[in-house]
Structure formats: structure tokens, C-alpha cells
C-alpha positions in Angstrom: -11.0 -53.9 -1.8 -9.4 -57.3 -1.0 -7.7 -56.1 2.2 -8.0 -59.6 3.7 -5.3 -60.8 1.2 -2.7 -58.5 2.8 -1.3 -59.8 6.0 0.4 -56.5 6.8 -2.8 -54.6 7.3 -3.7 -56.6 10.4 -1.3 -54.3 12.3 -3.6 -51.3 11.7 -1.2 -49.8 9.2 -2.6 -47.0 6.9 -0.4 -47.2 3.9 -0.8 -44.2 1.5 2.6 -44.3 -0.2 1.8 -46.7 -3.1 3.7 -44.7 -5.7 6.9 -45.6 -3.8 6.0 -49.3 -3.5 3.0 -51.5 -3.0 2.1 -54.1 -0.4 2.2 -57.8 -1.4 -0.8 -60.1 -1.3 -0.5 -63.5 0.3 -0.6 -65.2 -3.1 2.6 -63.4 -4.2 4.4 -64.1 -0.9 3.3 -67.8 -1.1 4.6 -68.1 -4.7 8.0 -66.9 -3.6 8.1 -69.1 -0.5 7.1 -72.1 -2.6 10.1 -71.6 -4.9 12.5 -71.4 -1.9 11.0 -74.3 0.0 9.6 -76.7 -2.6 11.6 -76.6 -5.8 14.7 -74.3 -5.6 17.1 -74.7 -8.5 18.6 -72.4 -11.1 16.8 -71.5 -14.3 17.9 -73.0 -17.7 20.8 -74.9 -16.1 19.6 -78.4 -15.1 18.1 -81.6 -16.5 16.3 -82.7 -13.3 12.8 -82.2 -12.0 13.4 -79.2 -9.8 15.2 -77.3 -12.6 12.6 -78.1 -15.2 9.9 -76.9 -12.8 11.8 -73.6 -12.3 12.1 -73.2 -16.1 8.4 -73.7 -16.4 7.5 -71.1 -13.8 10.2 -68.6 -15.0 9.2 -68.8 -18.6 5.5 -69.0 -17.6 6.0 -65.6 -15.9 7.4 -64.2 -19.1 4.3 -65.3 -21.0 2.1 -63.7 -18.3 4.0 -60.4 -18.8 3.6 -60.7 -22.5 -0.1 -61.1 -22.3 -0.4 -58.4 -19.6 1.1 -55.7 -21.8 0.0 -57.3 -25.1 3.5 -57.7 -26.6 3.7 -59.4 -29.9 6.5 -61.8 -29.1 7.8 -63.6 -26.0 11.3 -62.6 -26.7 10.3 -59.0 -26.4 10.1 -59.4 -22.6 13.5 -59.0 -20.8 13.7 -59.5 -17.1 15.7 -56.8 -15.2 16.3 -55.6 -11.6 13.6 -53.0 -12.2 12.7 -50.0 -14.3 16.0 -48.1 -13.5 18.0 -50.9 -15.0 15.6 -51.2 -18.0 16.1 -47.5 -18.8 19.8 -47.7 -18.5 19.8 -50.6 -20.9 17.7 -48.6 -23.3 19.7 -45.4 -23.1 23.3 -46.8 -22.8 22.8 -50.1 -24.7 20.8 -48.8 -27.6 20.7 -45.0 -27.7 24.4 -44.6 -27.4 24.7 -46.2 -30.9 21.6 -44.6 -32.3 21.8 -40.9 -31.4 24.3 -38.4 -32.8 25.3 -34.9 -31.6 22.8 -33.3 -34.0 19.8 -35.1 -32.7 17.2 -34.1 -30.1 15.4 -36.1 -27.3 12.1 -34.8 -26.0 11.3 -35.2 -22.2 9.3 -33.2 -19.7 10.4 -31.7 -16.3 7.9 -34.0 -14.5 9.9 -37.2 -15.2 11.4 -39.5 -12.6 15.2 -39.4 -12.1 15.5 -42.8 -13.9 14.2 -41.2 -17.1 16.2 -38.1 -16.9 19.7 -38.7 -15.4 20.7 -41.4 -17.9 19.7 -39.1 -20.8 21.7 -36.2 -19.3 24.7 -38.5 -18.8 24.6 -39.7 -22.4 24.0 -36.3 -23.8 27.3 -35.1 -22.2 29.1 -37.9 -24.0 27.5 -37.6 -27.4 26.3 -34.0 -27.5 22.7 -34.4 -28.5 20.1 -31.8 -27.2 17.6 -32.6 -24.5 14.4 -30.6 -24.8 11.5 -30.4 -22.3 7.9 -30.0 -23.4 5.9 -27.4 -21.6 3.2 -28.6 -19.2 -0.3 -27.2 -18.9 -1.6 -25.2 -15.9 -2.6 -28.5 -14.4 1.0 -29.7 -15.0 -0.2 -32.1 -17.7 1.3 -33.2 -21.1 -0.7 -32.5 -24.3 -0.1 -33.5 -27.8 -0.1 -29.8 -28.8 2.8 -29.0 -26.5 4.8 -32.0 -27.6 4.3 -31.1 -31.3 5.5 -27.5 -30.6 8.9 -28.9 -29.6 9.3 -31.5 -32.3 11.7 -30.7 -35.2 13.3 -32.8 -37.9 16.1 -33.5 -35.4 13.8 -35.1 -32.8 14.6 -38.8 -32.7 13.1 -39.9 -29.3 10.1 -39.0 -27.0 10.7 -40.5 -23.6 8.0 -39.9 -20.9 6.1 -41.6 -18.2 2.6 -42.9 -18.7 1.7 -41.6 -15.2 4.2 -39.4 -13.3 5.0 -40.3 -9.7 4.5 -36.7 -8.5 1.7 -34.8 -10.3 0.2 -38.2 -11.2 -1.1 -36.9 -14.6 -2.0 -39.6 -17.1 -0.4 -38.9 -20.4 -2.2 -39.5 -23.7 0.0 -42.4 -24.7 -2.2 -43.6 -27.6 -2.1 -40.2 -29.3 1.6 -39.9 -28.6 2.3 -43.3 -30.1 0.4 -42.2 -33.3 2.4 -39.0 -33.4 5.6 -40.9 -33.1 4.6 -43.2 -35.9 3.8 -40.3 -38.2 7.0 -38.5 -37.4 9.2 -41.7 -37.3 10.2 -41.0 -33.7 11.0 -43.7 -31.2 8.6 -43.7 -28.2 10.1 -44.7 -24.8 7.5 -45.1 -22.1 8.1 -45.2 -18.4 5.2 -47.5 -17.2 6.5 -47.8 -13.6 3.6 -45.8 -12.1 0.9 -47.0 -14.5 1.5 -50.7 -14.8 -0.4 -51.7 -11.7 -3.3 -49.2 -12.3 -4.2 -49.1 -16.0 -4.4 -51.5 -18.8 -1.3 -51.6 -21.0 -1.2 -52.3 -24.7 2.3 -51.8 -26.2 1.1 -52.6 -29.8 -1.9 -50.3 -29.6 0.3 -47.5 -28.2 3.2 -48.1 -30.6 5.7 -48.3 -27.8 9.3 -48.7 -29.0 10.8 -49.4 -25.5 9.2 -49.6 -22.1 10.3 -50.3 -18.5 8.5 -51.1 -15.2 9.1 -52.5 -11.8 7.3 -55.4 -10.2 7.2 -53.9 -6.7 4.8 -51.1 -7.9 2.3 -53.7 -9.1 2.0 -55.9 -5.9 5.1 -57.9 -6.8 8.5 -58.2 -5.1 11.4 -55.7 -5.2 14.5 -56.2 -7.3 12.8 -57.4 -10.5 11.2 -55.7 -13.4 10.8 -55.7 -17.2 12.4 -54.1 -20.2 10.0 -54.4 -23.2 11.1 -53.5 -26.7 10.1 -54.2 -30.3 12.2 -57.2 -31.3 14.0 -55.4 -34.1 15.1 -52.7 -31.6 16.0 -55.1 -28.8 18.2 -57.0 -31.3 20.4 -53.8 -31.5 20.9 -53.4 -27.8 24.6 -54.0 -26.8 24.4 -56.0 -23.5 25.6 -54.2 -20.4 26.5 -57.5 -18.8 28.4 -60.5 -20.2 28.6 -63.9 -18.5 26.8 -67.2 -18.1 23.5 -67.9 -19.7 23.7 -65.3 -22.5 26.4 -66.9 -24.6 26.5 -69.8 -27.1 30.3 -70.3 -27.3 33.6 -68.6 -26.4 37.2 -69.7 -26.7 40.7 -68.6 -25.8 41.1 -67.1 -29.3 38.7 -64.3 -28.2 35.9 -65.4 -30.3 32.4 -65.7 -28.9 28.8 -65.9 -29.9 25.7 -64.8 -28.0 22.4 -66.4 -27.7 19.2 -65.0 -29.2 16.7 -62.9 -27.3 15.7 -62.9 -24.5 18.7 -64.8 -23.0 21.2 -62.5 -24.7 20.1 -59.6 -22.4 19.8 -61.8 -19.2 23.3 -62.6 -18.2 23.9 -64.6 -15.0 21.4 -66.0 -12.6 18.4 -63.7 -12.5 16.0 -63.0 -9.6 14.2 -66.2 -10.2 12.0 -65.9 -7.0 11.2 -62.3 -8.0 10.2 -63.3 -11.5 7.9 -66.0 -10.2 6.4 -63.5 -7.7 5.8 -61.0 -10.4 3.9 -63.7 -12.3 1.8 -64.2 -9.2 1.2 -60.5 -9.0 -0.1 -60.4 -12.6 -2.4 -63.3 -11.8 -3.8 -61.3 -8.8 -4.3 -58.1 -10.8 -6.0 -60.0 -13.7 -8.4 -61.7 -11.3 -9.6 -58.3 -10.0 -9.5 -56.5 -13.4 -7.5 -53.4 -14.2 -10.6 -51.4 -15.1 -12.2 -52.2 -11.8 -9.0 -51.1 -10.0 -8.8 -47.8 -11.8 -12.5 -47.1 -11.2 -12.1 -47.8 -7.5 -9.1 -45.5 -7.2 -10.9 -42.7 -8.9 -13.8 -42.9 -6.5 -11.5 -43.0 -3.5 -9.5 -40.1 -5.0 -12.6 -38.0 -5.3 -13.5 -38.7 -1.7 -9.9 -37.8 -0.6 -10.1 -34.4 -2.4 -13.5 -33.6 -0.8 -12.1 -34.4 2.7 -8.9 -32.4 2.3 -10.5 -29.5 0.6 -12.7 -29.0 3.6 -9.7 -28.5 5.9 -8.2 -25.0 6.3 -4.7 -24.3 5.2 -4.3 -27.3 2.9 -3.1 -26.5 -0.6 -3.7 -29.2 -3.3 -1.6 -29.0 -6.4 -3.2 -31.6 -8.7 -7.0 -32.0 -8.2 -7.7 -32.7 -11.8 -5.4 -35.6 -12.7 -6.9 -39.0 -13.4 -4.7 -41.2 -11.2 -4.6 -42.0 -7.4 -1.7 -39.6 -6.7 -2.4 -36.4 -4.8 0.2 -33.6 -3.9 -0.6 -31.2 -1.1 1.0 -29.0 1.6 -0.3 -28.0 5.0 0.1 -24.3 5.7 3.5 -23.2 6.8 4.7 -26.7 7.8 7.5 -28.5 6.1 6.4 -31.7 4.3 8.6 -34.0 6.3 7.3 -32.6 9.6 3.8 -33.4 8.4 4.8 -37.0 7.5 6.5 -37.4 10.9 3.3 -36.2 12.6 1.1 -38.6 10.6 3.4 -41.5 11.4 2.2 -41.5 15.1 -1.2 -42.5 13.7 0.3 -45.3 11.6 -0.4 -43.2 8.5 2.3 -43.5 5.9 2.7 -40.8 3.2 5.6 -39.6 1.2 7.3 -36.2 1.8 10.0 -34.4 -0.3 10.6 -33.9 -4.0 9.7 -37.6 -4.9 12.8 -38.2 -7.2 11.4 -35.5 -9.7 13.6 -32.6 -8.8 13.0 -30.6 -12.0 9.3 -30.4 -11.2 9.9 -27.7 -8.7 10.9 -25.4 -11.6 7.3 -25.8 -12.9 5.2 -25.8 -9.7 7.6 -23.5 -7.8 7.4 -25.7 -4.7 10.4 -27.8 -3.8 8.8 -30.2 -1.3 5.3 -31.6 -1.0 3.3 -34.2 0.8 2.1 -37.1 -1.4 -0.7 -39.5 -0.9 -0.9 -42.3 -3.5 -3.9 -44.6 -3.4 -4.3 -48.3 -4.4 -6.9 -51.0 -4.5 -6.6 -51.9 -0.7 -7.1 -48.4 0.6 -10.4 -47.3 2.1 -12.6 -44.3 2.8 -12.1 -45.1 6.6 -8.4 -44.6 6.1 -9.0 -41.3 4.3 -11.2 -40.2 7.2 -8.4 -40.9 9.6 -5.9 -38.9 7.5 -8.3 -36.0 7.4 -9.0 -36.1 11.1 -5.3 -36.0 11.9 -4.7 -33.1 9.5 -7.5 -31.1 11.2 -5.2 -30.8 14.3 -2.5 -28.9 12.5 -1.3 -27.1 15.6 0.0 -30.4 16.9 2.4 -31.0 14.1 5.4 -29.3 15.5 4.7 -30.7 19.0 5.3 -34.2 17.5 8.5 -33.2 15.6 10.2 -31.5 18.5 
């Protein structure tokens, strides 16, 4: 689908590591180049044409994000370096003043490091308890398993919409309703879902959410923190400097600007923000439902092909995303990845930044294929054909 829009595929590359990052269409690259070659200036700093053009594009991208996730207000969209920064802002800027030692935070062992390590760090300082909801036999999250862990001390549920390992799609609408009934804050990691599924933060009752542009066809180094306005107002800024203050004086007095500027200190990644806006345009033009349907058809084909090959173990056949985990017989996952590289086939190998998951699936390293809109059945065929020659894996490595 739309492969002609991606210059990189002219090299014959077979890129199956989209959960790590996605390729960039020409329209995104052109938008970034245009900023650097036609109207470079800082944002919200000048009174001349170039600067006003930058302001228009920068704030225009904010509006595109707002519509894309169906946020109620423009000031609920904060530009960050990516989802990692977004979650650190949520956890250290808000939760550090919200949680007490008697509270509980509910996670799962399938979460990415960005949605576990900051919680662990803060829990060591405050003393609150982190609980992990059990996963099903298919390593999925259910409302029933979440409810079993909820007590009157539970203040936050923080999970991914789609995990980067098992790739299970969580029932976020039902979780949002549960959180509303129980008066629990719902923190969503949308990093893996934002470029694959429709997002509606109002429908899902999301309190806070983070995602990165580079996993939705956009550039690296830019992302979004979403939060309900009344919650964002309570975040203590992690950075102080230009652009986020109204006044300051030698007496030590200062006042900060209103949202979103208050949480966007300094010069932001302007080109990245503009590129993210172009990525949203591109995704909207295709349609999120169409993208997801295509991925599921390709995933079905991938499973059929790999299941027909001896000695391949698939761990997550039943999930509803384009992520597939597998291992090849006795071979170490990195050895498989190195072997496939000679065919210009790119997959991920290792623990995929979800090191707790091995406690659940009892496997520390796996191979991961993650599909996207530009992948094809022909690429799946080439992957399958390469894996049929398993006896050649070690010959390549050594």
C-alpha cells in the first residue's frame, strides 16, 4: 500500500521492524525540508513573515493532533521529545504530587520500559505500591483481571493501548469506563497504536496519554503529551526557560504562561512538529480503518506462511495488531536477525524493551516482525523462504 511514496524502498529493503520506528513518506520529508529551506525561523519569537509562517505551521500541527486524537481543547496538546519524555512529565511532574505512600498504581508486565521504570523510580521515593494485573493465556489484558487487582487504594491504571512485544490490543474503552466508575486516573501509552488505530481520548476517558511521531510515519525526536486540561494545569514543569514564562525579576518572582506554552520551555523541535503534522495528513488521507484492515490481512498471511515452516514457534497468533513474536528452533534470536539481514530483511531480536514479559512467557529473547501499511505479501514470502533454510543461520553468523 502506497510504497511509491517511500523513497527508501527503492533499494530493495524489506523493513519489518515498524514497532521500533516507521519509514517516512516523501510528503513528511518534504515538509521538513521546506521548513529548513524556505521559511526557517523560531516559533512564537518574531514579528516578520518567516516567523509568522512558522507560528502558523507549528500551531496548525497542534490542531491536527487535537483532531487526530479528538481532544476537547487545543491547550491539551503538549509537544515533547517523544513518548518517553511525556511519561516522565506525567509521572514526575504530576504523580509525584498526587500519589502518597498508601496508594496503588496498576500496570502489567507487558509494558514498555518508558511506562514502568519511571513508576518504579517514583515508588522508591514515595512508597506507593505497584501492582501488575495478570495476563491471559494469550498474554492479553482483560477487564476481569484488572478488576481483581483494584482496591480502594488504586489511584492510577497505566497501560499501553498496544504493546510493542505481544502486540495485544487492550480494551481501552471498557478500561476508561471502569476508571470513570472507580474514580481512577487512566494513563495510556499510545506509542504503538497511534499510527495503526483510531484514537478518541474523550470516548476512552483518557486522563493522560503519550506517543511519538516516529512510530506514525513522522520524524524522530518529537511526540505528544495529552492530558485533560484540569490535570495538565497541575503538572509542575520539568524545564524552565524561554517561552514558558510571562515575567521574572531579580527579586525571585516569576509568572508562567498558560497551557500549552507553560510546558514547552525553550525552542522546540519545530521541524519535527511540522513533520508530524504532515504525517497526520498522510494517515488521514489513507484512513486509519483501512490501514488496520490491511495490516490484519497481511498478518493472517504471515501466520499462515510461518506456521507451515518446521521448528518455528509463534507466541501471539491471536492478537489483533501487526506484531508477531516467534523463535526459530534452537537458534538465538539475534543470530536469526543477522542471518535475515543478508537478504535485506529487517526484524527485531531481543527482549524489545519489555524485560518483565519474560516472567510471563518464560522466554527471554524472541524475533519480532511488526507490519505496517507499506509491507506486502511478496515481502512475507521472502521472509518465509529465508526461514526455510534454517541450517544456514549459523553459517552466516560465524
